[in-house]
C-alpha positions in Angstrom: 0.0 0.0 0.0 3.0 2.2 -0.4 2.8 5.2 -2.7 4.5 4.2 -6.0 6.5 7.5 -5.9 8.5 6.1 -3.0 11.3 3.5 -3.0 10.2 1.0 -0.4 13.6 0.9 1.3 14.0 4.6 1.5 10.5 5.0 2.9 11.2 2.3 5.6 14.4 4.0 6.5 12.7 7.4 6.9 9.8 5.9 8.8 12.1 4.4 11.4 14.2 7.6 11.5 11.2 9.8 12.3 9.7 7.3 14.9 13.1 7.1 16.5 13.1 10.9 17.0 9.9 10.5 19.1 11.5 7.6 21.0 14.7 9.5 21.6 12.7 12.4 23.0 11.1 10.0 25.5 14.5 8.6 26.6 15.8 12.2 27.0 13.0 12.9 29.5 13.6 9.7 31.4 17.3 10.5 31.7 17.0 14.2 32.7 13.8 14.5 34.7 13.7 15.2 38.4 10.4 13.6 39.6 9.5 9.9 40.2 6.2 10.3 38.4 8.2 10.9 35.2 11.4 9.0 35.8 9.7 5.9 37.2 6.0 6.0 36.5 6.8 7.5 33.1 3.6 9.5 33.0 4.5 11.5 29.9 4.4 11.4 26.1 6.5 12.7 23.3 5.6 13.2 19.6 6.7 14.5 16.3 4.2 16.5 14.2 4.0 18.0 10.7 3.9 21.8 10.3 0.1 21.8 10.3 0.0 20.0 13.7 -0.9 16.5 12.5 0.6 13.8 14.7 3.2 11.8 12.6 4.9 9.7 15.3 4.4 9.2 19.1 7.1 7.9 21.4 6.8 4.7 23.3 5.1 6.1 26.3 1.4 6.6 27.2 -1.5 5.6 24.9 -3.5 7.9 27.2 -2.1 10.8 25.3 -3.1 9.6 21.8 -5.8 12.2 21.2 -4.3 15.0 23.3 -1.3 16.3 21.4 -3.2 17.2 18.2 -5.9 19.0 20.1 -3.4 21.0 22.2 -1.2 21.8 19.3 -4.2 22.9 17.3 -5.0 25.4 20.0 -1.5 26.8 19.8 -1.5 27.0 16.0 -4.9 28.7 16.1 -3.5 31.5 18.3 0.1 31.8 17.0 0.2 30.0 13.7 1.0 33.0 11.4 3.4 34.7 13.8 5.7 31.8 14.9 9.4 32.4 14.5 12.6 30.4 15.1 13.4 30.2 18.8 9.7 30.2 19.8 8.5 27.6 22.3 4.8 27.4 23.5 3.1 25.8 26.4 -0.4 25.2 27.9 -2.3 23.1 30.4 -5.8 24.6 30.4 -8.3 21.8 29.6 -10.7 24.3 28.1 -8.1 25.7 25.7 -6.5 22.5 24.3 -5.3 20.7 27.5 -6.6 17.7 29.4 -6.0 18.4 33.1 -3.8 20.9 34.9 -0.9 18.6 36.0 -0.3 17.8 32.3 1.8 20.6 30.8 2.3 20.6 27.0 5.4 22.1 25.5 5.7 22.6 21.7 8.6 23.7 19.7 8.2 24.7 16.0 11.1 23.6 13.9 12.2 25.9 11.1 14.5 25.5 8.0 15.4 28.7 6.1 12.8 30.5 8.3 10.0 28.2 7.1 8.2 26.0 9.6 8.6 22.4 8.7 7.6 20.4 11.8 6.8 20.5 15.5 8.4 18.7 18.5 5.8 18.0 21.2 6.0 16.8 24.8 3.4 16.4 27.6 4.4 15.6 31.1 2.4 15.0 34.3 3.9 17.4 36.8 4.1 16.6 40.5 2.2 19.8 41.5 0.6 22.8 39.8 -0.9 24.3 42.9 -4.5 24.2 43.9 -6.2 23.1 47.1 -4.6 19.6 47.5 -0.9 18.7 47.1 -0.3 17.0 43.8 -3.2 18.9 42.1 -5.0 15.6 41.4 -7.8 15.4 44.0 -11.0 13.7 42.8 -13.3 15.7 45.2 -12.6 19.2 43.8 -15.9 20.6 42.4 -14.7 23.2 40.0 -11.5 23.7 38.0 -10.6 26.9 39.9 -9.7 24.7 42.9 -7.3 22.6 40.9 -4.3 24.7 40.3 -2.7 27.1 37.9 -4.3 27.3 34.5 -2.0 28.2 31.6 -3.7 29.1 28.3 -1.7 28.7 25.1 1.3 31.2 25.5 4.9 31.7 24.8 7.4 29.9 27.0 10.2 31.3 24.9 9.9 34.0 22.3 12.7 34.0 19.7 14.9 32.3 22.2 14.1 34.7 25.1 12.5 33.1 28.2 9.1 34.4 29.3 10.2 35.4 32.8 6.7 36.4 33.8 5.4 32.9 33.1 8.3 31.3 35.0 7.7 33.6 38.0 4.0 32.8 38.0 4.7 29.1 38.0 7.2 29.3 40.8 4.8 31.3 42.9 2.0 28.8 42.5 3.5 25.3 42.8 4.6 23.7 46.1 7.8 22.0 44.7 9.2 24.4 42.1 12.6 22.7 41.9 11.0 19.4 40.7 8.6 21.2 38.4 11.3 23.3 36.7 13.6 20.3 36.5 10.8 18.4 34.6 10.1 21.4 32.4 13.8 21.5 31.5 13.6 17.8 30.6 10.7 18.6 28.2 12.7 21.4 26.6 15.7 19.2 26.2 13.6 16.6 24.5 12.3 19.2 22.0 15.9 20.4 21.3 16.9 16.8 20.6 14.0 16.4 18.1 14.9 19.6 16.4 18.6 18.7 16.0 17.8 15.2 14.7 15.2 16.2 12.2 17.4 19.0 10.8 20.1 16.3 10.3 17.6 14.3 8.2 16.7 17.5 6.3 20.4 18.2 5.5 20.9 14.6 4.4 17.8 14.1 2.3 16.6 17.6 1.5 13.7 19.6 3.0 11.3 18.8 0.1 11.8 15.0 0.6 11.3 15.1 4.4 8.3 17.4 4.1 6.7 15.1 1.5 7.5 12.1 3.7 5.7 13.5 6.7 2.5 13.9 4.6 2.8 10.6 2.8 3.5 8.6 6.0 0.2 9.8 7.5 -1.6 9.0 4.2 0.1 5.5 4.3 -1.2 5.0 7.8 -4.7 5.9 6.7 -4.6 3.4 3.9 -3.4 0.5 6.0 -6.0 1.3 8.7 -8.8 1.3 6.2 -7.6 -2.0 4.8 -7.5 -3.5 8.4 -11.1 -2.1 9.1 -12.4 -3.7 5.9 -11.4 -7.1 7.3 -13.7 -6.6 10.3 -17.5 -7.3 10.3 -20.0 -4.4 9.7 -22.6 -3.8 12.3 -23.4 -2.0 15.6 -22.4 -2.9 19.1 -22.9 -1.0 22.4 -21.8 -1.5 26.0 -22.7 0.0 29.4 -20.5 0.1 32.5 -20.6 2.1 35.7 -18.1 4.2 37.8 -18.7 3.8 41.6 -19.2 7.5 42.2 -17.4 10.8 41.7 -16.0 11.2 45.2 -18.5 14.0 46.0 -22.0 12.4 45.6 -20.9 9.3 47.4 -22.7 6.1 46.4 -24.2 7.6 43.2 -23.1 5.4 40.2 -22.0 7.2 37.0 -22.9 5.6 33.7 -20.6 5.0 30.8 -22.1 4.1 27.5 -20.6 3.7 24.0 -22.1 2.6 20.7 -19.8 1.5 17.9 -20.9 1.4 14.2 -18.6 -0.2 11.7 -19.3 0.4 8.0 -16.7 -0.5 5.4 -13.4 1.2 6.1 -14.8 3.6 8.8 -15.5 3.1 12.5 -17.8 5.4 14.5 -17.8 5.6 18.3 -20.6 7.6 20.0 -20.6 8.2 23.7 -24.2 9.6 23.8 -25.9 8.1 26.8 -23.0 8.6 29.1 -23.7 10.5 32.3 -23.9 14.3 32.4 -20.8 15.9 33.8 -20.5 15.4 37.6 -19.5 17.6 40.6 -16.3 15.6 41.3 -13.1 16.0 39.3 -13.4 13.0 37.0 -14.8 14.8 34.0 -13.1 14.2 30.6 -12.1 16.5 27.9 -13.2 15.2 24.5 -9.5 14.7 23.6 -9.1 12.2 26.5 -12.3 10.4 25.5 -10.8 10.1 22.0 -7.6 8.7 23.4 -9.4 6.0 25.4 -11.4 5.1 22.3 -8.4 5.0 20.0 -6.5 2.8 22.5 -9.3 0.2 22.6 -9.6 0.2 18.8 -5.9 -0.2 18.4 -6.1 -3.5 20.3 -8.1 -5.1 17.6 -6.0 -3.8 14.7 -2.7 -5.2 13.4 0.4 -4.3 15.4 2.0 -2.5 12.5 -0.7 0.3 12.3 1.1 3.4 13.4 -0.5 5.7 16.0 -0.8 8.9 14.0 -3.2 11.2 12.3 -3.8 8.6 9.5 -5.3 6.2 12.1 -7.4 9.0 13.7 -9.0 9.8 10.3 -10.6 6.4 10.2 -12.1 6.4 13.7 -14.7 9.1 14.4 -15.4 9.8 18.1 -18.3 11.9 19.3 -19.5 12.8 22.8 -22.2 15.4 23.7 -21.1 18.6 25.4 -21.7 18.7 29.1 -21.2 15.0 29.7 -18.5 13.3 31.7 -17.0 12.4 28.3 -16.9 16.0 27.1 -17.1 18.5 30.0 -17.6 22.2 29.9 -16.7 25.0 32.3 -16.5 24.9 35.3 -16.2 21.1 35.4 -13.3 19.9 37.5 -11.1 17.3 35.7 -7.9 16.7 37.8 -8.8 13.1 38.3 -10.1 12.5 34.8 -7.6 9.7 34.4 -9.9 7.4 36.2 -12.7 7.9 33.7 -10.4 7.4 30.8 -9.2 4.1 32.1 -12.8 2.9 32.7 -13.7 4.1 29.2 -11.1 1.7 27.7 -12.8 -1.2 29.5 -16.2 0.1 28.1 -14.8 0.2 24.6 -13.4 -3.3 24.9 -16.8 -4.5 26.2 -18.4 -3.4 23.0 -15.6 -4.7 20.8 -15.8 -8.1 22.5 -19.2 -8.5 20.9 -17.8 -7.7 17.6 -14.7 -9.9 17.9 -15.4 -12.5 20.7 -12.1 -14.3 20.2 -9.9 -11.2 20.1 -10.8 -9.0 23.1 -9.9 -9.4 26.8 -12.2 -9.0 29.8 -12.1 -6.0 32.1 -8.8 -5.0 33.8 -8.3 -3.6 37.3 -10.2 -0.4 36.7 -7.2 1.5 35.6 -4.7 3.7 37.2 -5.1 4.4 41.0 -3.6 7.8 41.9 -2.2 8.2 45.3 -0.6 11.4 46.6 0.8 12.2 50.1 1.8 15.8 50.6 2.6 18.2 53.4 5.5 19.9 55.2 8.3 18.7 57.3 9.4 20.2 60.7 11.3 22.9 58.8 8.3 23.7 56.7 9.9 22.3 53.6 7.2 20.9 51.3 7.1 17.2 50.2 4.8 15.5 47.7 4.8 11.8 47.0 2.8 10.8 43.9 2.3 7.2 42.9 0.2 5.6 40.2 -0.8 1.9 40.7 -2.1 -0.4 38.1 -1.0 -4.0 37.2 -3.9 -6.3 36.4 -5.2 -7.3 32.9 -8.4 -9.1 32.2 -8.3 -12.6 30.9 -7.8 -13.0 27.2 -9.7 -15.5 24.9 -6.5 -17.5 24.6 -4.5 -16.9 27.9 -4.8 -15.7 31.4 -4.7 -12.0 32.2 -1.3 -10.5 32.9 -0.4 -9.8 36.5 2.0 -7.1 37.6 1.8 -5.5 34.2 0.7 -2.0 33.5 -2.8 -1.3 32.3 -2.7 -1.1 28.5 -3.9 2.5 28.6 -1.0 3.5 30.8 2.2 1.7 29.8 3.7 2.9 33.1 6.4 1.4 35.2 6.3 1.2 39.0 8.5 3.3 41.3 11.4 1.7 43.1 10.6 1.2 46.8 14.1 2.2 47.8 13.9 5.4 45.8 10.4 6.2 47.1 11.6 5.8 50.7 14.8 7.8 50.1 13.1 10.8 48.5 9.8 10.9 50.6 8.7 10.5 54.2 7.0 7.2 53.4 7.8 3.5 54.0 6.5 0.8 51.6 5.6 -2.1 54.0 4.1 -4.4 51.5 4.1 -4.9 47.7 2.6 -8.3 46.9 0.0 -10.2 45.0 -3.4 -10.8 46.6 -4.8 -14.3 46.3 -8.4 -15.2 45.3 -9.1 -11.7 43.7 -8.6 -12.7 40.1 -11.8 -13.5 38.1 -12.2 -17.2 37.6 -12.6 -18.5 34.1 -11.3 -21.0 31.5 -8.7 -18.3 31.4 -8.1 -16.6 34.8 -8.0 -12.8 35.1 -4.8 -11.1 36.2 -4.0 -11.3 39.9 -3.9 -7.8 41.6 -1.4 -6.5 44.1 -1.5 -4.5 47.3 0.8 -1.8 48.5 1.0 -0.5 52.1 2.2 3.1 52.6 3.3 4.2 56.0 3.8 7.9 56.8 6.9 8.8 58.7 6.3 12.6 58.9 4.1 14.3 61.5 1.1 14.6 59.2 0.1 14.9 55.5 -2.8 15.3 53.2 -3.7 11.9 51.6 -5.5 11.8 48.3 -6.6 8.6 46.7 -8.3 8.3 43.3 -9.5 4.7 42.6 -12.5 2.8 41.4 -14.0 -0.7 41.0 -14.9 -1.0 44.6 -18.6 -1.4 43.9 -18.7 -2.4 40.2 -16.3 -5.2 39.7 -14.3 -5.8 36.5 -16.5 -7.7 34.2 -15.8 -11.2 32.9 -16.6 -12.4 29.4 -18.3 -15.5 27.9 -18.9 -17.2 31.2 -15.9 -15.8 33.1 -16.4 -14.4 36.6 -15.9 -10.7 37.5 -12.7 -9.9 39.4 -12.9 -9.0 43.1 -13.3 -5.4 44.2 -10.6 -2.9 45.0 -10.2 -1.6 48.5 -8.6 1.2 50.6 -7.9 0.4 54.2 -6.4 2.7 56.8 -4.3 0.8 59.4 -5.0 -2.8 58.3 -5.3 -5.1 61.3 -7.4 -4.9 64.4 -8.1 -1.2 64.1 -8.7 -1.2 60.4 -10.9 1.5 58.8 -12.4 0.7 55.4 -12.4 3.7 53.2 -14.2 4.7 50.0 -12.7 4.4 46.5 -12.0 8.2 46.4 -10.9 10.2 49.4 -9.0 13.3 50.6 -8.1 13.2 54.3 -5.4 13.9 56.8 -2.9 11.1 57.5 -0.8 11.1 60.7 2.6 9.7 61.5 2.7 6.0 61.8 -0.6 5.4 59.9 -0.6 3.0 57.1 -2.7 3.1 53.9 -3.3 -0.2 52.2 -4.5 -0.1 48.6 -5.5 -3.3 46.8 -6.3 -3.2 43.1 -9.3 -5.0 41.7 -8.8 -8.4 40.1 -9.0 -8.8 36.3 -12.2 -10.4 34.9 -12.1 -14.0 33.8 -12.9 -15.3 30.3 -14.9 -18.5 29.6 -16.4 -21.1 31.9 -14.2 -21.7 35.0 -15.3 -25.4 34.9 -13.4 -25.7 31.6 -10.1 -24.6 33.1 -7.3 -27.1 32.9 -7.0 -28.6 36.4 -3.2 -28.5 36.1 -3.4 -24.8 35.7 -5.5 -24.5 38.8 -3.0 -26.6 40.7 -0.2 -24.3 39.5 -2.1 -21.3 40.7 -2.7 -22.8 44.1 1.0 -23.7 44.5 1.9 -20.2 43.5 -0.5 -18.8 46.2 -2.6 -17.0 43.6 -5.7 -19.2 44.3 -6.6 -20.9 47.6 -7.6 -24.5 48.0 -11.1 -23.4 48.8 -11.4 -21.3 45.7 -10.0 -24.0 43.6 -12.9 -26.1 44.7 -15.7 -23.5 44.8 -14.8 -21.5 41.7 -13.2 -24.1 39.4 -14.6 -27.4 40.8 -11.1 -28.8 41.2 -10.4 -31.1 44.2 -6.7 -31.0 45.3 -4.7 -32.8 47.9 -1.3 -31.8 49.3 1.7 -33.6 50.7 2.3 -34.5 47.9 0.4 -32.0 45.7 -2.0 -33.8 43.4 -5.3 -33.5 41.6 -8.1 -35.8 42.6 -9.4 -36.3 39.1 -12.5 -38.5 39.9 -13.6 -36.2 42.6 -13.0 -33.2 40.3 -15.1 -34.7 37.5 -18.0 -35.4 40.0 -17.8 -32.0 41.6 -17.9 -30.2 38.2 -20.8 -32.4 37.1 -22.7 -31.5 40.3 -22.0 -27.7 39.8 -23.3 -27.8 36.2 -26.5 -29.5 37.4 -27.1 -26.7 39.9 -26.8 -24.0 37.2 -30.2 -22.6 36.2 -31.0 -22.6 32.5 -28.7 -23.5 29.6 -28.2 -20.0 28.0 -24.4 -19.2 27.9 -23.4 -16.2 29.8 -21.7 -13.6 27.5 -21.0 -11.1 30.2 -20.8 -11.3 33.9 -20.8 -8.2 36.0 -22.6 -6.4 38.8 -25.2 -3.9 37.7 -26.5 -1.2 40.0 -29.6 -2.1 41.8 -32.7 0.1 41.4 -35.4 1.2 43.7 -39.1 1.1 42.8 -38.8 4.4 41.0 -36.1 3.1 38.8 -33.4 5.2 40.4 -29.9 3.7 40.9 -29.2 2.9 44.6 
């Protein structure tokens, strides 16, 4: 499907060269950043765009930023497009002027050759703090964006090489940890400079006309192969509904997610009409983040060689009504919108599982739990510890769900315990898998983990953004849902069980335990190979009791063995107890309703 004007070898070399620029930008940030949330969690993205702002290549970082960079860059071009000059660098974070949520600061550098703009280098990084009422600027219980921190509309960060001192002074006066924030900003700037240098090397080697044409043709090539891949999929309509526990403000009030897909020929349409109206809490999405979640789910059913760029976006149309949680309007708070995006990926996969039953996995752990612990030490020096926890995939139609692996929407790494403890007043007392929480199935859901955080400073503000405490991760085609997530303060005799979203004061010596939800199972648990059940029991992922009750497998120990006759009889007895013979496509917990039809 390559344009006949291109030599295939030359095209492939240039393709890899441009993609490598975006990847080298990502490596630059990892190597030069100050904060753990970037260095270890890797909550950032890098990209290379054409002079019109179309995404050409994204670095190997977060799928969650798939739809964000073009939207943000479009806002910059709209305001400064005709007056950009060499040495200019732009930034923004305002969700209502191209951004997503305030901790994510975009930095864009236009690249010029002979004073003509020929490309853009783009970075987006989640910063440790951008001010606001709660340390970390990521609280789920804020009720309007004005509480969440410093809003930066599209503006100059550098103008013809001269730093915007007013902007830097404003940032320094509003954030709690300016040394970390400015260190991370410098990492973004370094990545943009690397991209500029490397692309100009390609221009000098191949000519500006060749490279400019390649950026356009690579996007067109992606569109062609995406359309070809979509043509291989069945036409039709599929929809799916899922629920978020609550927004952290209206406690106990479920929030509906609903998506309808329509596939016709080489086009795919995703409509989020029917999703809840925007909520009081800070989990409202911008449309760009809703697009990113949709693109991520769709990418899972396409061939691996389809690039993530504008050509792919052209083939997948995403719509969401204004004023909904999928497309919020002022003054909607959105600091914790990451939660909604992760849950949307599961919603997308639920619909696509009906389209392609043998290609889509069950629900994962509910996404990325955000935990921040912030305050001041005895000398009034500020500290902010930010951690993102995810690590459990739903079962796949051909294999168990992954355990201890980042959610596919995050692509994040975990932070080193030793580094966390060295840089912050916390101790990590436990980091371990939790048995009997994975959804049972022919293929078992991923096993979740728990982490225990002990505060060693006098006091701090604790913020937790999590979900899947009430509505468990769904299983598919007979698989059981995964077990719920949980937040516990001081596990043990004096344990306090907390909600899925909270902001509270934490005192010295107190311990927060967070347990992720288990991944949903796929297929009938009674069809699981007994040898795999035995292996799970021996690895302490499944207990002897669960092996019997969930899988119908009877085991003996000392020595370990399977009682095959007893297992056959137990499975037969369980099947006889089942009501009806209709196969279960989806297993999940729906919200109960009162007599008036209102969700309880």
